[in-house]
C-alpha positions, 0 to 999 in steps of 0.5 A: 412623102409622095402622093400617088393616084391609082386609076385601076386595081392595085395588084400585089404579088406578095399580098396586102394585110390591110386589117383589121378586116372583118370580111376576110376569108381564107383559112387563117387570120394571117392569110396574106391573100385575104387580109386578116381579121385581127390587128397585129402588134410588134413582138420585135423588129423582125416579128409581128403577132396577132396573139395567135399567129406571127408574121416573120419579116424574113419570110414575108418580104414585100407584104404590107400589114396594119400594125396596131402599135408599130409607131411608138405605140400608135397604129401604122402600116408597115412592110417587110424589106425581107429583114425587118418590118419598116414603118411606111411613114418614115421607113424606121423599124416598127417599135411599140415603145 
């Protein structure tokens, strides 16, 4: 995996969900502009849930999210390619098992 150093703000056109973020604002725990205040878990490769709200991979292309159990029951970051949620460490589909 490559290492990258940024020298300025990182901008996302579709949003980062880097939760859990207890300082998140917005109107919903799934507010992609503000983060979110609860971790997401895997429902299946196309859907993540925080117990109340869901994130669909098909409607959140390009979004990065913290997944509490996405790496075979371990925490990881994942992103949507427009079809499924993929782990950032190895590009495999998220999986709770």
